[in-house]
C-alpha positions as CSV (number, residue, x, y, z in Angstrom):
1,M,110.6,95.7,72.2
2,L,113.5,97.8,73.3
3,G,114.4,95.4,76.0
4,T,114.6,92.6,73.4
5,A,116.8,94.7,71.2
6,C,119.1,95.5,74.0
7,A,119.4,91.8,74.9
8,L,120.5,90.8,71.4
9,R,124.0,89.4,71.2
10,L,125.2,90.6,67.8
11,P,128.1,89.2,65.9
12,T,130.7,91.5,64.3
13,G,130.7,90.4,60.7
14,A,130.8,86.6,60.4
15,G,129.1,85.5,57.1
16,G,125.5,84.7,57.3
17,F,124.6,86.9,60.3
18,F,122.5,90.0,60.3
19,S,124.0,93.4,61.2
20,L,122.3,95.7,63.7
21,S,121.1,97.9,60.9
22,Q,119.5,94.9,59.1
23,I,117.7,93.8,62.3
24,I,116.3,97.3,62.9
25,K,115.0,97.5,59.3
26,E,113.5,94.0,59.5
27,L,111.7,95.0,62.7
28,M,110.3,98.1,61.0
29,R,109.2,96.0,58.0
30,M,107.4,93.6,60.4
31,G,105.7,96.5,62.1
32,K,107.4,95.9,65.4
33,L,109.1,99.3,65.3
34,P,107.8,102.6,63.7
35,D,109.6,103.5,60.5
36,T,111.4,106.8,61.4
37,T,113.9,106.8,58.6
38,G,112.6,110.1,57.4
39,G,111.8,113.3,59.3
40,T,113.6,114.8,62.2
41,V,114.8,113.2,65.5
42,P,114.3,115.9,68.2
43,I,116.7,116.3,71.1
44,L,113.6,116.1,73.3
45,D,109.9,115.4,72.8
46,L,107.9,115.9,76.0
47,G,104.6,115.0,74.2
48,R,105.4,111.3,73.9
49,A,105.4,110.7,77.6
50,F,102.5,113.2,78.1
51,E,100.2,111.0,76.1
52,E,100.4,108.4,78.8
53,I,99.1,110.7,81.5
54,R,97.0,113.3,79.6
55,G,93.8,112.4,81.4
56,E,95.5,112.4,84.9
57,V,97.1,115.8,84.2
58,R,93.9,117.4,83.0
59,A,92.0,116.1,86.1
60,A,94.7,117.6,88.3
61,V,94.5,120.9,86.6
62,D,90.7,121.0,86.8
63,R,91.0,120.2,90.6
64,V,93.3,123.2,91.1
65,F,91.0,125.5,89.2
66,D,87.9,124.2,90.9
67,A,89.5,125.0,94.3
68,Q,90.8,128.4,93.1
69,A,93.8,128.0,95.4
70,F,97.0,128.7,93.4
71,I,99.9,129.5,95.7
72,L,101.3,126.9,98.2
73,G,98.4,125.3,100.1
74,R,97.1,121.7,100.0
75,E,98.4,120.7,96.6
76,V,101.9,121.8,97.4
77,R,101.9,120.1,100.9
78,A,100.6,116.9,99.4
79,F,103.4,116.9,96.8
80,E,106.0,117.7,99.4
81,E,104.8,114.7,101.5
82,H,105.0,112.4,98.6
83,V,108.5,113.5,97.8
84,E,109.5,112.9,101.5
85,A,108.2,109.4,101.2
86,Y,109.8,108.8,97.8
87,L,113.2,110.0,99.1
88,E,112.7,108.0,102.3
89,L,113.6,111.1,104.5
90,P,113.7,110.4,108.2
91,G,110.7,111.3,110.3
92,D,111.9,114.9,111.0
93,G,113.1,115.4,107.4
94,A,111.3,117.8,105.1
95,A,110.8,118.7,101.5
96,V,110.2,122.5,100.9
97,G,108.8,123.5,97.5
98,C,110.0,126.8,95.9
99,A,109.7,128.7,92.7
100,S,112.7,127.2,90.8
101,G,115.9,125.1,91.0
102,S,117.9,128.4,91.0
103,D,116.0,129.6,94.0
104,A,116.5,126.3,95.7
105,L,120.2,126.8,95.6
106,L,120.0,130.4,96.8
107,L,117.6,129.5,99.6
108,A,119.9,126.7,100.8
109,L,122.9,129.0,101.0
110,M,120.8,131.6,102.8
111,A,119.6,129.1,105.3
112,L,123.3,128.2,106.1
113,D,124.1,131.9,106.6
114,I,126.6,132.2,103.8
115,K,128.1,135.7,103.9
116,P,130.2,137.9,101.7
117,G,133.8,136.6,101.5
118,D,132.8,133.0,102.4
119,E,134.1,130.4,99.9
120,V,131.9,127.8,98.3
121,I,133.7,125.0,96.3
122,T,131.8,123.7,93.3
123,T,132.4,122.6,89.7
124,P,132.9,124.8,86.7
125,Y,131.1,122.3,84.5
126,T,127.5,122.9,85.3
127,F,124.5,125.2,84.5
128,F,125.1,128.9,85.5
129,A,122.7,128.9,88.4
130,T,125.0,126.8,90.6
131,A,127.6,129.5,90.8
132,S,125.3,132.5,90.5
133,A,123.6,131.5,93.7
134,V,126.9,131.9,95.4
135,T,127.8,135.3,94.0
136,R,124.4,136.7,94.7
137,L,125.2,136.5,98.4
138,G,128.6,138.1,98.0
139,A,130.3,134.7,98.5
140,V,133.2,133.4,96.4
141,P,132.8,130.4,94.1
142,V,135.9,128.3,94.1
143,F,136.1,126.0,91.1
144,A,137.5,122.5,91.3
145,D,138.2,120.6,88.1
146,I,136.1,117.6,87.0
147,D,136.5,113.8,86.7
148,P,136.9,113.2,82.9
149,D,134.9,109.9,83.1
150,T,131.8,110.9,85.1
151,Y,131.9,114.7,84.3
152,N,131.3,115.3,88.0
153,V,133.6,117.3,90.2
154,S,137.0,115.8,91.1
155,L,137.0,115.1,94.9
156,A,140.8,115.1,94.9
157,D,140.7,118.7,93.5
158,V,138.1,119.6,96.0
159,E,140.4,118.6,98.8
160,R,143.2,120.7,97.2
161,K,140.9,123.8,97.1
162,L,139.9,123.7,100.8
163,T,140.9,126.8,102.8
164,P,140.0,128.2,106.2
165,R,137.4,130.4,104.4
166,T,135.6,127.3,102.9
167,K,132.1,127.2,104.3
168,V,130.2,125.0,101.8
169,F,130.9,122.2,99.3
170,L,128.3,122.4,96.5
171,P,128.6,119.3,94.3
172,V,126.5,118.9,91.2
173,H,125.1,115.5,90.3
174,L,125.5,116.1,86.6
175,F,123.4,114.6,83.8
176,G,121.7,112.2,86.2
177,Q,124.7,110.6,88.1
178,M,125.6,111.1,91.7
179,T,129.0,112.3,92.9
180,P,130.5,109.7,95.5
181,L,130.2,112.1,98.4
182,E,131.1,109.5,101.0
183,A,134.8,109.8,99.9
184,V,135.0,113.4,101.1
185,T,132.2,113.8,103.7
186,P,134.3,112.7,106.8
187,L,136.9,115.4,106.0
188,L,134.3,118.1,105.5
189,R,132.5,117.2,108.7
190,E,135.8,117.4,110.5
191,R,136.2,120.9,109.2
192,E,132.6,121.9,109.8
193,I,132.0,122.5,106.1
194,R,128.4,122.1,105.0
195,I,127.3,120.1,101.9
196,V,124.6,121.5,99.6
197,E,123.8,119.1,96.7
198,D,122.8,120.5,93.4
199,A,120.6,117.6,92.3
200,A,118.7,119.6,89.7
201,Q,119.4,117.0,87.0
202,S,119.2,113.9,89.2
203,F,115.9,113.5,90.9
204,G,115.5,109.8,91.3
205,A,119.2,108.9,90.9
206,W,120.8,107.0,93.8
207,R,124.1,105.5,95.0
208,R,124.7,102.4,97.1
209,V,127.2,103.0,99.9
210,G,127.7,99.8,102.0
211,D,124.3,98.7,103.1
212,R,122.8,102.1,102.5
213,L,121.0,103.5,99.4
214,L,121.4,107.2,99.2
215,R,119.1,109.2,96.9
216,A,120.6,112.2,95.1
217,G,119.9,115.2,97.3
218,T,119.8,113.3,100.6
219,A,123.5,112.7,101.2
220,G,124.4,116.2,102.4
221,D,122.8,118.9,104.6
222,I,120.5,120.3,102.0
223,G,119.5,118.9,98.6
224,C,118.2,121.1,95.8
225,Y,116.0,120.1,92.8
226,S,114.7,121.7,89.7
227,F,111.3,120.8,88.1
228,F,111.9,122.7,84.9
229,P,109.9,121.0,82.2
230,T,112.8,119.3,80.5
231,K,113.9,117.5,83.7
232,N,113.2,113.8,84.3
233,L,110.5,115.0,86.7
234,G,109.4,118.3,85.1
235,G,106.4,120.5,85.6
236,C,104.6,122.8,83.1
237,G,106.8,125.8,84.1
238,D,109.4,126.7,86.7
239,G,109.5,124.9,90.0
240,G,112.0,123.7,92.6
241,M,112.5,122.2,96.0
242,T,114.9,121.8,98.9
243,V,115.1,118.8,101.2
244,T,116.8,118.4,104.5
245,S,116.9,116.1,107.5
246,E,117.4,118.9,109.9
247,P,114.2,120.4,111.4
248,E,115.8,123.7,112.1
249,L,116.9,124.1,108.5
250,A,113.5,123.0,107.2
251,A,111.8,125.7,109.3
252,R,114.1,128.4,108.1
253,L,113.7,127.3,104.4
254,R,110.0,127.6,104.8
255,K,110.4,131.1,106.2
256,L,112.9,132.3,103.6
257,R,110.6,131.3,100.7
258,V,107.9,133.7,101.9
259,H,109.9,136.8,102.5
260,G,111.3,135.6,105.8
261,A,107.9,135.6,107.5
262,G,107.3,133.1,110.3
263,T,103.6,134.2,110.3
264,T,101.9,136.4,107.8
265,Y,103.1,140.0,107.9
266,F,105.6,139.3,110.6
267,H,109.1,139.1,109.1
268,E,112.0,137.7,111.2
269,E,114.5,138.2,108.3
270,V,114.7,139.3,104.7
271,G,113.8,136.3,102.4
272,L,112.6,135.8,98.9
273,N,109.3,135.5,97.1
274,S,109.8,131.9,96.1
275,R,106.7,129.8,96.4
276,L,105.8,126.7,94.4
277,D,102.5,127.1,92.6
278,A,99.7,124.7,93.3
279,L,99.3,124.0,89.6
280,Q,102.9,122.9,89.3
281,A,102.7,120.8,92.4
282,A,99.5,119.0,91.2
283,I,101.1,118.2,87.9
284,L,104.3,117.0,89.4
285,D,102.3,114.8,91.8
286,V,100.7,113.1,88.8
287,K,104.1,112.5,87.3
288,L,105.9,111.3,90.4
289,P,104.5,107.7,90.3
290,H,105.6,107.4,86.7
291,L,109.2,108.5,87.4
292,E,110.7,105.2,88.1
293,A,109.4,103.7,84.8
294,W,110.6,106.7,82.9
295,N,114.1,106.5,84.4
296,E,114.3,102.8,83.6
297,E,113.4,103.6,80.0
298,R,116.2,106.2,79.9
299,R,118.6,103.5,81.2
300,S,117.4,101.1,78.5
301,L,117.9,103.8,75.8
302,A,121.4,104.4,77.2
303,A,122.2,100.7,77.0
304,F,121.0,100.6,73.4
305,Y,123.2,103.6,72.4
306,R,126.2,101.7,73.8
307,L,125.2,98.6,71.9
308,C,124.9,100.6,68.7
309,F,128.2,102.5,69.1
310,E,130.2,99.5,70.2
311,S,128.9,97.2,67.5
312,R,130.2,99.6,64.9
313,G,133.7,99.9,66.5
314,L,133.2,103.6,67.2
315,T,134.4,103.5,70.8
316,G,137.9,103.3,72.4
317,P,141.1,105.3,72.5
318,E,141.2,108.2,70.0
319,K,137.5,107.4,69.3
320,L,134.2,108.2,70.9
321,R,134.0,108.0,74.7
322,L,130.6,107.0,76.1
323,P,129.2,107.9,79.5
324,V,130.7,106.0,82.4
325,E,128.4,104.8,85.2
326,L,130.3,104.7,88.4
327,E,130.1,101.5,90.4
328,G,127.3,101.6,92.9
329,N,125.5,104.4,91.0
330,Y,122.0,104.3,89.5
331,H,122.4,106.8,86.6
332,I,119.1,108.2,85.3
333,Y,120.5,109.7,82.1
334,H,119.0,113.2,82.2
335,Q,121.4,113.7,79.3
336,Y,123.4,111.2,77.3
337,V,126.6,113.0,76.7
338,I,129.4,111.4,74.6
339,R,132.9,112.7,74.0
340,V,134.0,113.4,70.4
341,P,137.8,113.6,70.0
342,E,139.0,117.1,69.3
343,G,140.5,116.4,65.9
344,R,143.5,117.9,64.2
345,D,142.2,121.4,63.4
346,P,141.5,123.5,66.6
347,A,139.7,126.1,64.4
348,Q,137.2,123.4,63.3
349,P,136.6,121.0,66.2
350,L,135.4,117.6,65.1
351,R,132.5,117.8,67.5
352,D,131.2,120.9,65.9
353,R,131.5,119.5,62.4
354,L,129.7,116.4,63.5
355,M,126.9,118.4,65.1
356,A,126.4,120.4,61.9
357,W,126.4,117.2,59.8
358,L,123.7,115.6,62.0
359,E,121.6,118.8,62.0
360,E,121.6,118.9,58.2
361,R,120.1,115.4,58.3
362,G,117.3,116.3,60.8
363,L,119.2,114.8,63.8
364,S,119.2,117.1,66.8
365,T,122.1,117.2,69.3
366,R,123.2,119.8,71.9
367,V,126.3,121.0,73.7
368,Y,126.2,121.0,77.5
369,Y,128.3,123.2,78.2
370,P,130.3,125.2,75.6
371,L,132.2,127.4,78.1
372,P,133.1,126.4,81.7
373,L,132.0,128.8,84.4
374,H,135.5,129.9,85.5
375,L,135.9,131.4,82.0
376,Q,132.5,133.1,81.8
377,P,132.9,136.9,81.4
378,C,130.7,137.6,84.4
379,F,133.1,135.7,86.6
380,A,136.3,137.5,85.3
381,F,136.6,139.2,88.6
382,L,137.6,135.8,90.1
383,G,140.7,135.8,88.0
384,G,140.0,132.5,86.2
385,R,142.3,131.7,83.3
386,P,142.4,129.0,80.5
387,G,144.2,126.0,82.0
388,D,142.9,126.4,85.5
389,C,140.5,123.5,85.0
390,P,141.9,121.6,82.1
391,E,139.5,118.6,82.3
392,A,136.4,120.8,82.3
393,E,137.9,122.9,79.4
394,R,138.6,119.8,77.3
395,L,135.1,118.4,78.0
396,S,133.6,121.7,76.8
397,R,135.2,121.1,73.4
398,E,134.3,117.4,73.2
399,A,130.9,117.0,74.8
400,L,127.9,116.2,72.6
401,A,124.4,115.4,74.0
402,L,122.3,112.9,72.1
403,P,118.5,112.6,72.2
404,I,117.3,110.6,75.2
405,F,113.8,110.8,76.6
406,P,110.8,108.5,77.3
407,G,109.3,107.5,74.0
408,L,112.5,107.8,71.9
409,R,112.4,104.9,69.4
410,A,115.2,102.4,68.8
411,S,114.9,103.1,65.1
412,E,115.6,106.8,65.8
413,Q,118.7,105.9,67.8
414,E,119.8,103.6,65.1
415,R,119.4,106.3,62.5
416,L,121.4,108.8,64.5
417,V,124.3,106.3,65.3
418,S,124.4,105.3,61.6
419,A,124.9,109.0,60.7
420,V,127.6,109.4,63.3
421,A,129.3,106.3,61.9
422,E,129.1,107.6,58.3
423,F,130.7,110.9,59.3
424,L,133.3,109.7,61.7
425,G,134.3,106.4,59.9
426,P,136.9,108.0,57.6
427,R,138.1,110.4,60.4
428,L,138.8,108.1,63.3
């Protein structure tokens, strides 16, 4: 049904034609779409996709409890092997499960011997864990500004921020879209700078470069994933993973996740206690074969949002800005983040007023992220000031994430967009 709705070519007001709103209402009347004109529209509802796989998940959980083996072991290794196949890692490549996406970043930097004083270039517009992994090792996060269209780090600014102390470039594939790393990789290789990909939000995203298809997390030296429940591939608690094509790094990552032990009770270095639970691995292994369909559904939902917004004339200069999918990218829309113009009153940003308006009507939205990392109090010692990363700062005032998840209904999207149009119409 959603594919049919997305394929409609809608007129823009000629007499005798149906509006998008009328079509949605007619479909609901016919029983082709659920009537969701009342009640709330959540920012995320994991239960809708779970209903498809309830039996499979329960069987996997029972299998783990029947075996009474809960840490690493057969379930984790099976999931790692399936991820290796999914990502099409080379024969000596490896996936190494760990306790969280945050730990994956920390383990990756530890495996690359990042030391106090080393510089790691990354984006200020990301979840906190990206930079906290750097500072935990005494290294220095250096923030490069973002591209205002893709929200990913600006590679031109990355080049400007390189110094002799730069040891790692840590790009974030934000909201489900890859950074075009091929544009900067030759320069980084020439300077012997390692690449650690934060692909926490982009498991399953890819980018076509020439005749190659690169999965998010496989374009650099180490890729890092999160399996937090809200992710496109999410578990029933915390979980994470690193992947690499270098056998030496894989071996070290495996040691570091178990206190630096090569064999039990013999510790070659100080590592972490960061093991993926068998229960998480078993559930993730059930979900992995469904991921492509779920990601495709997210892409269809994103296309329908675009249709809804554009058909109402809400997009363009001084209006809403919708997500931009870079040519060659396969965006998996972990989040669907629009930009709301700031408005005339800095004390009452238009984005915040719109968010409150929608919330009053049972329509949930979120802000990712309200304060860039270079302005966070805990990083004040780095000397960051307002204006250092103007594009990231502007996005933090304009970004608004709309509901997008498998099972979201076209009628719910239509209801939300109609409310946005009602609020913004007189103000744009």
